[in-house]
N, C-alpha and C positions, 0 to 999 in steps of 0.2 A: 504494501500500500504507499502510495507515494500522498505526501503532506500537498494543501497548495501552492505553499510557498516553491515544492519543489518541481509541479508542475509547470509553474510559470517560467520558470529559470529552464528547465526542459525543453518546452514549446519554445520559447524565444530563441534561446541557442540553436534548437534547430534548424529555424525559419535564419539564421545567420543574422540575424537583427540585435542594434543594440540597446539600452535599458530609453535612452532618449529618444532611438524611433518608438519603440512601443512607446512613449509618453507621449508624442506626438499624435502617434495614429490614436491613441484614448481620449487624448484634452485632458491628460491628468501630468501633474509637473514628476518627473526623475525622481527627487527623493522618494516619491507616493511609490514608484516602480518599485525601488528600491528595500523599501518597507515591505514591502506585500512579499516578494523575493526573501529577504530574511525574513518574513513570517510575524512580524514588528505589529501588521493590521492587514483590514480583511474588505480589498473595495465594495460600495452601497451597490443595488444590484444594478443601474443604471451601467455603472463604471463596468460593473462583471461582464453584460453583456458586449460593451467596449471591447474590452479587454479578452473574452472570446474569440471575438471576431478577428480584432487583429493578429492573434494567433493562432487563428484557425483552429482550434476547438470548441469545444461544446461548453454553455457553463453549466450542465451536469457533470460532465470530467473535470472542471474546476474547482467543482464548489462540494462531490462526492469523494472522498479519501480512497474509499474503494474500490470507486469506478476506474478501470485501467483503460478506454477505450477514447479516444480524444475525439470520436464521434459519435458517440452515444447521446442522445436525444438531440443532437442537432438541428434535427427540424424542427425540432419546438420554439428555438432561440428566436427566428423570424415572427415566428406568432408572438411570442411576448413581448418584442421588443415595437411590433405595431404597438401593441394594447397598452403601451407607456408611452409612445408617441400619443396617442388620444387620453389616454385617462392619466398618465403620472405613473407613480411608483405603487397606486394602490390598482392600478387599472393590471398591472405587471404584473403582482402578486396577484390578482384574481385568477388573471389566464395561467400563470402557472399551476395554481393548484385545479383549474377545471381540467388541466393538460395529465395531472398525475394522480386525478380523482377520475380519468375516466379512462386508464391504463389498463384496465381491465378486460377493456377489447381488445386489446392483442395476446391477451391470455390463451395459453395452450397451443397456439399455432402460430403459423407465417403469416402474415400480413405485409404485399407487396406497397415499398414505397407511396404507391399512388392511391392505395388505399390508407392511408393512415395522411396524406396529405389532405384526401375529402375528409377525413376525418378532424382532423384541426382544422380546419378551412370555416367547415357547418359549424364547429365549437365559436370562432373566432367570429361570425357574423350573427352568431345566436348571441353572441357575448355582448356585442357592440350595438345590436337591435334591444335588447334587453339596457343597458345604460341608456341609450339614446329616450325610451322608452320611459323611464323612470324620471329623467332630466325634464323631459316634456310635463309629464305628470305632476311631477311634485315642485318644479322651475329652479330646480337645484343648476350651479354652474360645477362645472366640471374642471377640475386641477392640470 
């Protein structure tokens, strides 16, 4: 099992990128990248998405010490990022939870990537529709 800090260092090194280049790609300071790699701090979810994208790995890989597959659940990351764009951190958390709660759809069999994409797309559309309906009904502003 590798820690978050080890995974970041290894992924960056495998891409041949410097801490400065990763910092520029994610919009955080070089000091923050060094702190992540030294195990001194962990990024917020929005930064974690940017970091995963810059390192060409999934958020699941970075955040789950038992995960050894850099591509595990990478197909979910785009949907979570889209929810964050529309509804902020709470939207990203909600979408991540939706994805986790619906993992049972894939239990016990192999599912094609196309079928996974269809489910994730449907969940995203349903989530957005519900958020918009709530906004209209209750007149709440979205963050």
